Each structure stands twice: as structure tokens, then as C-alpha cells.
N, CA and C atoms of all chains as a GROMACS GRO file, in nm:
protein
  492
    1UNK      N    1   0.067  -0.108   0.001
    1UNK     CA    2  -0.017   0.003   0.013
    1UNK      C    3   0.092   0.123  -0.007
    2UNK      N    4   0.038   0.221  -0.073
    2UNK     CA    5   0.123   0.342  -0.074
    2UNK      C    6   0.040   0.466   0.011
    3UNK      N    7   0.114   0.529   0.060
    3UNK     CA    8   0.085   0.636   0.160
    3UNK      C    9   0.185   0.761   0.162
    4UNK      N   10   0.081   0.841   0.160
    4UNK     CA   11   0.152   0.965   0.166
    4UNK      C   12   0.122   1.098   0.298
    5UNK      N   13   0.230   1.141   0.363
    5UNK     CA   14   0.206   1.219   0.475
    5UNK      C   15   0.283   1.358   0.466
    6UNK      N   16   0.175   1.452   0.495
    6UNK     CA   17   0.226   1.593   0.488
    6UNK      C   18   0.234   1.645   0.633
    7UNK      N   19   0.366   1.692   0.655
    7UNK     CA   20   0.405   1.731   0.783
    7UNK      C   21   0.420   1.898   0.782
    8UNK      N   22   0.336   1.951   0.836
    8UNK     CA   23   0.366   2.135   0.834
    8UNK      C   24   0.359   2.175   0.956
    9UNK      N   25   0.428   2.313   0.956
    9UNK     CA   26   0.401   2.399   1.090
    9UNK      C   27   0.267   2.410   1.129
   10UNK      N   28   0.245   2.428   1.235
   10UNK     CA   29   0.100   2.447   1.296
   10UNK      C   30   0.071   2.614   1.279
   11UNK      N   31  -0.022   2.669   1.244
   11UNK     CA   32  -0.080   2.785   1.168
   11UNK      C   33   0.007   2.904   1.269
   12UNK      N   34   0.001   2.874   1.401
   12UNK     CA   35   0.061   2.976   1.482
   12UNK      C   36   0.217   2.966   1.481
   13UNK      N   37   0.279   2.874   1.421
   13UNK     CA   38   0.423   2.888   1.428
   13UNK      C   39   0.474   2.955   1.333
   14UNK      N   40   0.569   3.064   1.343
   14UNK     CA   41   0.646   3.115   1.262
   14UNK      C   42   0.730   3.013   1.147
   15UNK      N   43   0.735   3.056   1.014
   15UNK     CA   44   0.805   2.964   0.938
   15UNK      C   45   0.910   3.060   0.861
   16UNK      N   46   1.023   3.038   0.946
   16UNK     CA   47   1.141   3.155   0.877
   16UNK      C   48   1.179   3.082   0.739
   17UNK      N   49   1.200   2.960   0.725
   17UNK     CA   50   1.194   2.918   0.604
   17UNK      C   51   1.106   2.969   0.460
   18UNK      N   52   1.014   2.962   0.530
   18UNK     CA   53   0.890   3.012   0.442
   18UNK      C   54   0.914   3.149   0.419
   19UNK      N   55   0.960   3.217   0.511
   19UNK     CA   56   0.986   3.368   0.478
   19UNK      C   57   1.106   3.399   0.382
   20UNK      N   58   1.194   3.332   0.411
   20UNK     CA   59   1.319   3.326   0.331
   20UNK      C   60   1.285   3.265   0.173
   21UNK      N   61   1.204   3.192   0.151
   21UNK     CA   62   1.153   3.156   0.034
   21UNK      C   63   1.070   3.261  -0.042
   22UNK      N   64   1.001   3.333   0.051
   22UNK     CA   65   0.912   3.463  -0.011
   22UNK      C   66   0.986   3.556  -0.059
   23UNK      N   67   1.102   3.580   0.019
   23UNK     CA   68   1.206   3.698  -0.003
   23UNK      C   69   1.300   3.685  -0.130
   24UNK      N   70   1.320   3.562  -0.134
   24UNK     CA   71   1.408   3.516  -0.259
   24UNK      C   72   1.294   3.502  -0.382
   25UNK      N   73   1.187   3.463  -0.380
   25UNK     CA   74   1.080   3.504  -0.498
   25UNK      C   75   1.056   3.647  -0.523
   26UNK      N   76   1.065   3.690  -0.430
   26UNK     CA   77   1.043   3.858  -0.443
   26UNK      C   78   1.130   3.951  -0.518
   27UNK      N   79   1.290   3.879  -0.485
   27UNK     CA   80   1.389   3.944  -0.517
   27UNK      C   81   1.390   3.901  -0.678
   28UNK      N   82   1.338   3.782  -0.718
   28UNK     CA   83   1.330   3.744  -0.839
   28UNK      C   84   1.223   3.797  -0.926
   29UNK      N   85   1.139   3.883  -0.854
   29UNK     CA   86   1.041   3.956  -0.962
   29UNK      C   87   0.914   3.893  -0.908
   30UNK      N   88   0.883   3.813  -0.834
   30UNK     CA   89   0.766   3.717  -0.810
   30UNK      C   90   0.707   3.805  -0.680
   31UNK      N   91   0.640   3.929  -0.685
   31UNK     CA   92   0.606   4.017  -0.596
   31UNK      C   93   0.465   3.995  -0.549
   32UNK      N   94   0.391   3.906  -0.645
   32UNK     CA   95   0.260   3.891  -0.596
   32UNK      C   96   0.225   3.769  -0.500
   33UNK      N   97   0.346   3.726  -0.448
   33UNK     CA   98   0.359   3.611  -0.375
   33UNK      C   99   0.332   3.679  -0.204
   34UNK      N  100   0.231   3.652  -0.145
   34UNK     CA  101   0.200   3.706  -0.031
   34UNK      C  102   0.225   3.633   0.090
   35UNK      N  103   0.244   3.528   0.090
   35UNK     CA  104   0.288   3.427   0.200
   35UNK      C  105   0.343   3.281   0.143
   36UNK      N  106   0.417   3.231   0.224
   36UNK     CA  107   0.480   3.080   0.171
   36UNK      C  108   0.494   3.024   0.314
   37UNK      N  109   0.461   2.890   0.297
   37UNK     CA  110   0.520   2.812   0.410
   37UNK      C  111   0.570   2.684   0.347
   38UNK      N  112   0.661   2.619   0.410
   38UNK     CA  113   0.742   2.516   0.372
   38UNK      C  114   0.702   2.382   0.479
   39UNK      N  115   0.659   2.279   0.399
   39UNK     CA  116   0.667   2.185   0.481
   39UNK      C  117   0.728   2.031   0.426
   40UNK      N  118   0.700   1.908   0.483
   40UNK     CA  119   0.746   1.819   0.432
   40UNK      C  120   0.650   1.715   0.380
   41UNK      N  121   0.708   1.638   0.276
   41UNK     CA  122   0.601   1.554   0.203
   41UNK      C  123   0.694   1.403   0.197
   42UNK      N  124   0.628   1.322   0.267
   42UNK     CA  125   0.660   1.182   0.275
   42UNK      C  126   0.593   1.054   0.202
   43UNK      N  127   0.644   1.010   0.118
   43UNK     CA  128   0.600   0.918   0.050
   43UNK      C  129   0.641   0.775   0.099
   44UNK      N  130   0.537   0.676   0.137
   44UNK     CA  131   0.571   0.546   0.202
   44UNK      C  132   0.516   0.438   0.102
   45UNK      N  133   0.602   0.319   0.105
   45UNK     CA  134   0.521   0.197   0.054
   45UNK      C  135   0.555   0.118   0.180
   46UNK      N  136   0.422   0.062   0.202
   46UNK     CA  137   0.396  -0.036   0.317
   46UNK      C  138   0.368  -0.183   0.289
   47UNK      N  139   0.424  -0.247   0.343
   47UNK     CA  140   0.380  -0.398   0.331
   47UNK      C  141   0.248  -0.424   0.433
   48UNK      N  142   0.128  -0.373   0.399
   48UNK     CA  143   0.028  -0.402   0.481
   48UNK      C  144  -0.097  -0.384   0.398
   49UNK      N  145  -0.194  -0.482   0.384
   49UNK     CA  146  -0.292  -0.455   0.284
   49UNK      C  147  -0.427  -0.380   0.351
   50UNK      N  148  -0.437  -0.404   0.500
   50UNK     CA  149  -0.546  -0.371   0.565
   50UNK      C  150  -0.536  -0.201   0.605
   51UNK      N  151  -0.646  -0.163   0.507
   51UNK     CA  152  -0.608   0.019   0.550
   51UNK      C  153  -0.633   0.065   0.688
   52UNK      N  154  -0.705   0.013   0.738
   52UNK     CA  155  -0.737   0.075   0.893
   52UNK      C  156  -0.609   0.060   1.011
   53UNK      N  157  -0.584  -0.068   0.962
   53UNK     CA  158  -0.442  -0.104   1.049
   53UNK      C  159  -0.320  -0.006   0.985
   54UNK      N  160  -0.316   0.018   0.852
   54UNK     CA  161  -0.210   0.086   0.784
   54UNK      C  162  -0.231   0.203   0.847
   55UNK      N  163  -0.358   0.261   0.846
   55UNK     CA  164  -0.356   0.407   0.901
   55UNK      C  165  -0.329   0.402   1.057
   56UNK      N  166  -0.341   0.320   1.131
   56UNK     CA  167  -0.306   0.317   1.272
   56UNK      C  168  -0.142   0.306   1.293
   57UNK      N  169  -0.103   0.233   1.214
   57UNK     CA  170   0.046   0.248   1.194
   57UNK      C  171   0.119   0.373   1.162
   58UNK      N  172   0.051   0.456   1.026
   58UNK     CA  173   0.104   0.542   1.007
   58UNK      C  174   0.090   0.664   1.108
   59UNK      N  175  -0.028   0.665   1.214
   59UNK     CA  176  -0.040   0.774   1.279
   59UNK      C  177   0.091   0.753   1.400
   60UNK      N  178   0.100   0.631   1.426
   60UNK     CA  179   0.206   0.607   1.541
   60UNK      C  180   0.346   0.667   1.478
   61UNK      N  181   0.358   0.639   1.344
   61UNK     CA  182   0.492   0.679   1.278
   61UNK      C  183   0.504   0.825   1.293
   62UNK      N  184   0.401   0.882   1.243
   62UNK     CA  185   0.406   1.026   1.242
   62UNK      C  186   0.428   1.077   1.371
   63UNK      N  187   0.369   1.021   1.484
   63UNK     CA  188   0.361   1.108   1.590
   63UNK      C  189   0.482   1.050   1.681
   64UNK      N  190   0.548   0.941   1.638
   64UNK     CA  191   0.671   0.916   1.743
   64UNK      C  192   0.828   0.950   1.653
   65UNK      N  193   0.817   0.981   1.512
   65UNK     CA  194   0.920   1.015   1.440
   65UNK      C  195   0.907   1.136   1.349
   66UNK      N  196   0.802   1.110   1.281
   66UNK     CA  197   0.798   1.193   1.134
   66UNK      C  198   0.762   1.366   1.163
   67UNK      N  199   0.661   1.380   1.277
   67UNK     CA  200   0.616   1.523   1.308
   67UNK      C  201   0.671   1.531   1.455
   68UNK      N  202   0.666   1.675   1.483
   68UNK     CA  203   0.703   1.727   1.607
   68UNK      C  204   0.576   1.773   1.647
   69UNK      N  205   0.499   1.724   1.727
   69UNK     CA  206   0.382   1.756   1.749
   69UNK      C  207   0.327   1.905   1.827
   70UNK      N  208   0.460   1.912   1.878
   70UNK     CA  209   0.463   2.051   1.962
   70UNK      C  210   0.439   2.176   1.874
   71UNK      N  211   0.510   2.177   1.765
   71UNK     CA  212   0.500   2.275   1.668
   71UNK      C  213   0.450   2.213   1.518
   72UNK      N  214   0.396   2.118   1.491
   72UNK     CA  215   0.375   2.073   1.363
   72UNK      C  216   0.236   1.986   1.365
   73UNK      N  217   0.177   1.946   1.241
   73UNK     CA  218   0.080   1.892   1.216
   73UNK      C  219   0.103   1.815   1.111
   74UNK      N  220   0.026   1.670   1.090
   74UNK     CA  221   0.028   1.593   1.002
   74UNK      C  222  -0.097   1.561   0.927
   75UNK      N  223  -0.099   1.525   0.786
   75UNK     CA  224  -0.224   1.462   0.736
   75UNK      C  225  -0.174   1.354   0.660
   76UNK      N  226  -0.254   1.262   0.666
   76UNK     CA  227  -0.246   1.114   0.595
   76UNK      C  228  -0.327   1.132   0.488
   77UNK      N  229  -0.279   1.039   0.382
   77UNK     CA  230  -0.353   1.007   0.247
   77UNK      C  231  -0.306   0.841   0.223
   78UNK      N  232  -0.376   0.777   0.194
   78UNK     CA  233  -0.356   0.624   0.159
   78UNK      C  234  -0.423   0.579   0.025
   79UNK      N  235  -0.354   0.541  -0.062
   79UNK     CA  236  -0.399   0.460  -0.184
   79UNK      C  237  -0.527   0.357  -0.143
   80UNK      N  238  -0.629   0.349  -0.240
   80UNK     CA  239  -0.715   0.246  -0.181
   80UNK      C  240  -0.700   0.101  -0.185
   81UNK      N  241  -0.649   0.065  -0.271
   81UNK     CA  242  -0.581  -0.080  -0.239
   81UNK      C  243  -0.429  -0.094  -0.280
   82UNK      N  244  -0.356  -0.225  -0.248
   82UNK     CA  245  -0.249  -0.258  -0.242
   82UNK      C  246  -0.207  -0.250  -0.402
   83UNK      N  247  -0.542   3.387  -0.438
   83UNK     CA  248  -0.540   3.232  -0.462
   83UNK      C  249  -0.426   3.158  -0.372
   84UNK      N  250  -0.487   3.045  -0.355
   84UNK     CA  251  -0.395   2.947  -0.293
   84UNK      C  252  -0.342   2.854  -0.372
   85UNK      N  253  -0.203   2.789  -0.372
   85UNK     CA  254  -0.136   2.702  -0.427
   85UNK      C  255  -0.066   2.626  -0.343
   86UNK      N  256  -0.054   2.502  -0.404
   86UNK     CA  257   0.059   2.424  -0.336
   86UNK      C  258   0.134   2.333  -0.431
   87UNK      N  259   0.271   2.317  -0.397
   87UNK     CA  260   0.392   2.284  -0.474
   87UNK      C  261   0.443   2.151  -0.424
   88UNK      N  262   0.423   2.047  -0.477
   88UNK     CA  263   0.503   1.927  -0.432
   88UNK      C  264   0.678   1.928  -0.522
   89UNK      N  265   0.754   1.914  -0.443
   89UNK     CA  266   0.868   1.883  -0.491
   89UNK      C  267   0.946   1.729  -0.466
   90UNK      N  268   0.966   1.670  -0.527
   90UNK     CA  269   1.021   1.542  -0.528
   90UNK      C  270   1.144   1.474  -0.605
   91UNK      N  271   1.226   1.424  -0.526
   91UNK     CA  272   1.317   1.368  -0.621
   91UNK      C  273   1.266   1.285  -0.750
   92UNK      N  274   1.349   1.287  -0.846
   92UNK     CA  275   1.318   1.196  -0.956
   92UNK      C  276   1.329   1.067  -0.928
   93UNK      N  277   1.234   0.992  -0.966
   93UNK     CA  278   1.226   0.808  -0.931
   93UNK      C  279   1.375   0.772  -0.956
   94UNK      N  280   1.464   0.806  -1.049
   94UNK     CA  281   1.598   0.747  -1.063
   94UNK      C  282   1.710   0.803  -1.009
   95UNK      N  283   1.652   0.901  -0.886
   95UNK     CA  284   1.755   0.966  -0.812
   95UNK      C  285   1.750   0.895  -0.666
   96UNK      N  286   1.866   0.864  -0.617
   96UNK     CA  287   1.873   0.818  -0.477
   96UNK      C  288   1.798   0.905  -0.364
   97UNK      N  289   1.745   0.845  -0.253
   97UNK     CA  290   1.697   0.943  -0.146
   97UNK      C  291   1.782   0.902  -0.036
   98UNK      N  292   1.892   0.967   0.024
   98UNK     CA  293   1.952   0.911   0.141
   98UNK      C  294   1.881   0.955   0.279
   99UNK      N  295   1.794   1.068   0.240
   99UNK     CA  296   1.699   1.112   0.356
   99UNK      C  297   1.601   0.975   0.383
  100UNK      N  298   1.516   0.982   0.272
  100UNK     CA  299   1.436   0.864   0.288
  100UNK      C  300   1.477   0.758   0.340
  101UNK      N  301   1.600   0.709   0.284
  101UNK     CA  302   1.659   0.580   0.346
  101UNK      C  303   1.697   0.584   0.475
  102UNK      N  304   1.757   0.700   0.553
  102UNK     CA  305   1.749   0.715   0.669
  102UNK      C  306   1.628   0.697   0.764
  103UNK      N  307   1.513   0.765   0.716
  103UNK     CA  308   1.391   0.764   0.757
  103UNK      C  309   1.312   0.615   0.801
  104UNK      N  310   1.342   0.528   0.657
  104UNK     CA  311   1.316   0.421   0.686
  104UNK      C  312   1.376   0.328   0.774
  105UNK      N  313   1.504   0.348   0.768
  105UNK     CA  314   1.582   0.283   0.887
  105UNK      C  315   1.576   0.312   1.034
  106UNK      N  316   1.510   0.427   1.058
  106UNK     CA  317   1.504   0.483   1.191
  106UNK      C  318   1.334   0.404   1.227
  107UNK      N  319   1.275   0.428   1.117
  107UNK     CA  320   1.129   0.372   1.130
  107UNK      C  321   1.168   0.211   1.185
  108UNK      N  322   1.226   0.160   1.099
  108UNK     CA  323   1.272   0.001   1.133
  108UNK      C  324   1.319  -0.025   1.263
  109UNK      N  325   1.396   0.058   1.289
  109UNK     CA  326   1.443   0.044   1.476
  109UNK      C  327   1.355   0.067   1.534
  110UNK      N  328   1.235   0.154   1.531
  110UNK     CA  329   1.129   0.145   1.604
  110UNK      C  330   1.040   0.062   1.599
  111UNK      N  331   1.054  -0.017   1.499
  111UNK     CA  332   0.970  -0.166   1.501
  111UNK      C  333   0.865  -0.154   1.361
  112UNK      N  334   0.873  -0.043   1.297
  112UNK     CA  335   0.790  -0.019   1.196
  112UNK      C  336   0.872  -0.107   1.088
  113UNK      N  337   0.850  -0.242   1.068
  113UNK     CA  338   0.923  -0.323   0.966
  113UNK      C  339   0.845  -0.332   0.851
  114UNK      N  340   0.725  -0.303   0.848
  114UNK     CA  341   0.648  -0.301   0.711
  114UNK      C  342   0.677  -0.192   0.630
  115UNK      N  343   0.752  -0.112   0.648
  115UNK     CA  344   0.796   0.010   0.549
  115UNK      C  345   0.868  -0.034   0.464
  116UNK      N  346   0.866  -0.024   0.351
  116UNK     CA  347   0.949  -0.084   0.216
  116UNK      C  348   1.047   0.005   0.164
  117UNK      N  349   0.963   0.150   0.158
  117UNK     CA  350   1.036   0.228   0.084
  117UNK      C  351   0.992   0.348   0.133
  118UNK      N  352   1.076   0.457   0.174
  118UNK     CA  353   1.011   0.592   0.184
  118UNK      C  354   1.096   0.694   0.078
  119UNK      N  355   1.003   0.807   0.033
  119UNK     CA  356   1.074   0.917  -0.023
  119UNK      C  357   1.042   1.051   0.044
  120UNK      N  358   1.133   1.124   0.059
  120UNK     CA  359   1.105   1.246   0.121
  120UNK      C  360   1.114   1.361   0.038
  121UNK      N  361   1.017   1.432   0.033
  121UNK     CA  362   1.025   1.579  -0.065
  121UNK      C  363   0.989   1.706   0.018
  122UNK      N  364   0.974   1.808  -0.045
  122UNK     CA  365   0.898   1.943  -0.004
  122UNK      C  366   0.759   1.974  -0.048
  123UNK      N  367   0.685   2.045   0.039
  123UNK     CA  368   0.541   2.081   0.028
  123UNK      C  369   0.537   2.210   0.070
  124UNK      N  370   0.499   2.281  -0.033
  124UNK     CA  371   0.532   2.432  -0.027
  124UNK      C  372   0.379   2.490  -0.084
  125UNK      N  373   0.324   2.567   0.044
  125UNK     CA  374   0.199   2.633   0.032
  125UNK      C  375   0.209   2.788   0.013
  126UNK      N  376   0.158   2.835  -0.093
  126UNK     CA  377   0.200   2.982  -0.135
  126UNK      C  378   0.041   3.053  -0.135
  127UNK      N  379   0.062   3.176  -0.105
  127UNK     CA  380  -0.068   3.267  -0.114
  127UNK      C  381  -0.045   3.381  -0.203
  128UNK      N  382  -0.114   3.382  -0.294
  128UNK     CA  383  -0.086   3.448  -0.436
  128UNK      C  384  -0.178   3.583  -0.456
  129UNK      N  385  -0.139   3.688  -0.484
  129UNK     CA  386  -0.228   3.810  -0.528
  129UNK      C  387  -0.257   3.779  -0.676
  130UNK      N  388  -0.319   3.696  -0.716
  130UNK     CA  389  -0.337   3.686  -0.853
  130UNK      C  390  -0.450   3.614  -0.866
  131UNK      N  391  -0.558   3.674  -0.935
  131UNK     CA  392  -0.693   3.615  -0.931
  131UNK      C  393  -0.688   3.492  -1.022
  132UNK      N  394  -0.657   3.536  -1.171
  132UNK     CA  395  -0.669   3.460  -1.288
  132UNK      C  396  -0.575   3.327  -1.287
  133UNK      N  397  -0.662   3.229  -1.297
  133UNK     CA  398  -0.580   3.070  -1.281
  133UNK      C  399  -0.475   3.060  -1.358
  134UNK      N  400  -0.488   3.072  -1.487
  134UNK     CA  401  -0.401   3.021  -1.616
  134UNK      C  402  -0.248   3.136  -1.587
  135UNK      N  403  -0.283   3.257  -1.540
  135UNK     CA  404  -0.182   3.341  -1.549
  135UNK      C  405  -0.092   3.269  -1.402
  136UNK      N  406  -0.192   3.259  -1.283
  136UNK     CA  407  -0.087   3.187  -1.180
  136UNK      C  408  -0.024   3.091  -1.186
  137UNK      N  409  -0.076   2.995  -1.286
  137UNK     CA  410  -0.020   2.849  -1.295
  137UNK      C  411   0.119   2.869  -1.397
  138UNK      N  412   0.105   2.984  -1.482
  138UNK     CA  413   0.249   2.993  -1.553
  138UNK      C  414   0.326   3.056  -1.469
  139UNK      N  415   0.308   3.157  -1.378
  139UNK     CA  416   0.383   3.212  -1.263
  139UNK      C  417   0.457   3.123  -1.198
  140UNK      N  418   0.366   3.029  -1.129
  140UNK     CA  419   0.372   2.904  -1.036
  140UNK      C  420   0.512   2.809  -1.105
  141UNK      N  421   0.488   2.782  -1.236
  141UNK     CA  422   0.582   2.717  -1.319
  141UNK      C  423   0.710   2.784  -1.293
  142UNK      N  424   0.706   2.906  -1.345
  142UNK     CA  425   0.850   2.992  -1.316
  142UNK      C  426   0.919   2.952  -1.187
  143UNK      N  427   0.816   3.008  -1.093
  143UNK     CA  428   0.874   2.991  -0.964
  143UNK      C  429   0.960   2.860  -0.946
  144UNK      N  430   0.911   2.758  -0.978
  144UNK     CA  431   0.910   2.625  -0.938
  144UNK      C  432   1.042   2.599  -1.025
  145UNK      N  433   1.049   2.648  -1.119
  145UNK     CA  434   1.178   2.607  -1.241
  145UNK      C  435   1.288   2.702  -1.192
  146UNK      N  436   1.278   2.828  -1.159
  146UNK     CA  437   1.392   2.928  -1.140
  146UNK      C  438   1.437   2.918  -0.976
  147UNK      N  439   1.349   2.879  -0.896
  147UNK     CA  440   1.392   2.879  -0.744
  147UNK      C  441   1.346   2.751  -0.656
  148UNK      N  442   1.243   2.697  -0.670
  148UNK     CA  443   1.177   2.602  -0.583
  148UNK      C  444   1.240   2.446  -0.609
  149UNK      N  445   1.230   2.400  -0.730
  149UNK     CA  446   1.327   2.277  -0.763
  149UNK      C  447   1.436   2.261  -0.850
  150UNK      N  448   1.518   2.163  -0.820
  150UNK     CA  449   1.616   2.178  -0.898
  150UNK      C  450   1.598   2.080  -1.040
  151UNK      N  451   1.547   2.102  -1.144
  151UNK     CA  452   1.493   2.013  -1.258
  151UNK      C  453   1.608   1.911  -1.254
  152UNK      N  454   1.725   1.910  -1.246
  152UNK     CA  455   1.841   1.814  -1.262
  152UNK      C  456   1.795   1.685  -1.195
  153UNK      N  457   1.746   1.698  -1.051
  153UNK     CA  458   1.727   1.587  -0.990
  153UNK      C  459   1.594   1.545  -0.948
  154UNK      N  460   1.516   1.670  -0.959
  154UNK     CA  461   1.368   1.690  -0.890
  154UNK      C  462   1.255   1.754  -1.004
  155UNK      N  463   1.147   1.700  -0.968
  155UNK     CA  464   1.057   1.711  -1.037
  155UNK      C  465   0.937   1.807  -0.950
  156UNK      N  466   0.836   1.849  -0.999
  156UNK     CA  467   0.747   1.922  -0.915
  156UNK      C  468   0.604   1.902  -0.971
  157UNK      N  469   0.504   1.928  -0.896
  157UNK     CA  470   0.382   1.900  -0.927
  157UNK      C  471   0.288   2.046  -0.842
  158UNK      N  472   0.186   2.120  -0.914
  158UNK     CA  473   0.114   2.224  -0.880
  158UNK      C  474  -0.012   2.173  -0.867
  159UNK      N  475  -0.098   2.245  -0.735
  159UNK     CA  476  -0.224   2.223  -0.714
  159UNK      C  477  -0.264   2.347  -0.676
  160UNK      N  478  -0.364   2.424  -0.764
  160UNK     CA  479  -0.447   2.534  -0.702
  160UNK      C  480  -0.591   2.542  -0.678
  161UNK      N  481  -0.599   2.621  -0.574
  161UNK     CA  482  -0.766   2.640  -0.534
  161UNK      C  483  -0.831   2.678  -0.640
  162UNK      N  484  -0.972   2.647  -0.674
  162UNK     CA  485  -1.033   2.698  -0.780
  162UNK      C  486  -1.070   2.876  -0.764
  163UNK      N  487  -1.099   2.913  -0.677
  163UNK     CA  488  -1.123   3.040  -0.665
  163UNK      C  489  -1.037   3.148  -0.564
  164UNK      N  490  -1.037   3.272  -0.585
  164UNK     CA  491  -0.948   3.366  -0.464
  164UNK      C  492  -1.037   3.357  -0.336
   0.00000   0.00000   0.00000
């Protein structure tokens, strides 16, 4: 089964990397960019056919390793079938 | 207009960060993970109402700054309306 996890900074947390990208874009002439936030995008291939079980395991992975829940949040997506 | 860009390594390019994550997950007991690829996820807020024009500008931003097309590829998504 294929899964995708988006890890993003919480709305209330400042994103200096995003600000740096916004400034670099502005210098390049892209002044229409009002805000930029940068997150992580993780694609996983799992040996697990059962979607509910896979979702539970992915939540565990996200909370134990992939996301820092103090400042980040995560969203899961899974493909329908194996 | 809100837009999202996914920047990922091309399939043919090795992903050492993904391998490190896979190994860390394995050490934590997540041995069902067969493969991991890590990419960037960029959310932008644009002062541009026209979708076609916005798409063209986003492609330019991706190709000039956000993605390294030698080793990476990108995908755009845009919200329907302002």
C-alpha cells in the first residue's frame, strides 16, 4: 500500500524558511507572493494490505518520528488498494 | 489564490534522507515500511486572481527557485477561486 504524509508547521508557528523563500521569490520579481509556508512531504510504501491497520501504524509513525507535534501537524493519505 | 507545490526527487535519483527515515522507522519497530521518499511541500498565497496566469507564474517560480530540475520534479495544485 502507498501512503503520503504531509507534515506542516502549525498555523501559529512562525516559518522562517517560508519567509526566506518568499523574499527570494520577491527578489526574482515574483512580488505577487503574499505568503509561503514550507513543509515536508513523505511517500511511503507499506507491506500492509489492511487500510485501517495501515492508518493506525502511519499515525504512530507520524507521532513518534515524522512530526514534532509541539510545533507541527500531519495529514495522511492512502491509496485505496494494494 | 492559494497554491500548493510538491517537489520530489526523480524516481531515478537515490534518496538518502528517505533511506535514513526508513531505517529509523525500522529501528522503532515499523518493519512493514518497504520504501520512503522525502520531498518538499510548499504552500503559497498569491495576489493573482487569474488561474492560467497564476499557473504560469508558479511554473516559473518552481523552475527558477523551488525545484532543481536536474534531480527533482514538481507538481502544482491550485484552489479554484480567490
